[in-house]
C-alpha positions in Angstrom: -0.2 0.1 0.1 1.2 3.5 -0.8 1.0 6.3 1.5 -1.6 7.7 -0.9 -3.6 4.7 -0.6 -3.4 4.8 3.2 -4.6 8.3 3.1 -7.5 7.7 1.1 -8.0 4.2 3.2 -8.1 6.2 6.6 -10.6 8.7 5.0 -12.9 5.9 3.5 -12.7 4.4 6.8 -13.6 7.6 8.9 -16.3 8.6 6.9 -18.1 5.0 7.2 -17.2 4.2 10.4 -15.9 7.2 12.5 -18.8 10.1 11.8 -15.9 12.3 11.0 -12.6 13.2 12.1 -11.6 14.8 15.4 -10.1 18.1 15.0 -7.0 19.0 14.1 -5.9 19.9 17.7 -7.7 16.6 19.3 -5.8 14.7 16.8 -2.2 16.3 17.6 -3.0 15.1 21.1 -4.2 12.0 20.2 -0.8 11.5 18.3 1.3 12.9 21.3 -0.5 10.1 23.1 0.3 7.1 20.9 4.0 8.5 20.6 4.2 8.1 24.5 2.3 4.5 24.2 5.2 3.7 21.8 7.5 5.1 23.6 6.8 3.2 26.7 7.3 -0.3 24.5 10.6 1.1 23.6 11.9 1.9 26.9 10.9 -1.4 28.4 11.9 -3.9 25.4 15.2 -1.9 24.3 15.8 0.5 27.5 16.1 -0.3 30.8 12.6 -0.8 31.9 10.7 -3.4 32.4 7.2 -4.4 31.6 4.8 -4.5 34.7 2.5 -7.6 34.9 0.0 -7.8 32.4 1.4 -5.3 30.2 1.1 -5.9 26.2 4.0 -5.9 24.2 2.8 -4.9 20.3 5.2 -2.6 18.9 3.8 -3.2 15.6 0.2 -2.0 16.8 1.8 1.1 18.2 3.6 1.9 15.4 0.7 1.7 13.1 -1.8 4.1 15.7 1.2 6.5 15.2 0.8 5.8 11.4 -3.0 5.9 11.6 -3.0 9.5 13.5 -0.8 11.1 11.2 -2.4 10.0 8.2 -5.7 11.7 9.6 -3.8 14.6 10.0 -2.3 14.7 6.6 -5.9 14.4 5.3 -7.5 16.9 7.4 -4.8 19.6 6.6 -4.1 19.3 2.8 -0.9 17.2 2.9 -0.1 14.8 0.4 2.6 12.8 2.1 4.0 11.3 -0.9 5.2 14.3 -2.4 6.1 15.6 1.4 8.0 12.4 2.2 9.8 13.1 -1.4 10.6 16.7 -0.8 12.2 15.6 2.8 14.1 12.8 1.4 15.5 15.1 -1.1 16.3 17.8 1.7 17.9 15.1 4.0 19.9 13.5 1.1 21.4 17.5 0.1 21.7 18.5 3.3 23.2 14.8 4.8 25.1 13.1 1.9 28.4 13.0 3.0 27.7 14.2 6.7 27.2 10.6 8.7 30.0 9.0 6.1 32.2 11.8 7.3 31.1 11.4 11.2 33.9 9.5 13.2 31.6 8.8 16.0 29.5 6.4 13.4 
């Protein structure tokens, strides 16, 4: 599935099952919440924290939650994520094409 297809699929789902999009500000808060849930799993799985009894470790689902809300925000604000990603990749390539290769820390 492409980013464009994902944006369209989220829009169809919202219009079919979700009644309407939450406001942009609410979705920004939800995105922050979802990133926090992803961070919690990362800290427990790859960091120094341990899982609490009964706590789930579903990294893929948490990443998908983050993507879902990001797709919602893109739809709401008229952002074409495919185009934005291509521009961002070009920006990073132009800026960093030699930077990491020349970093003695890496």
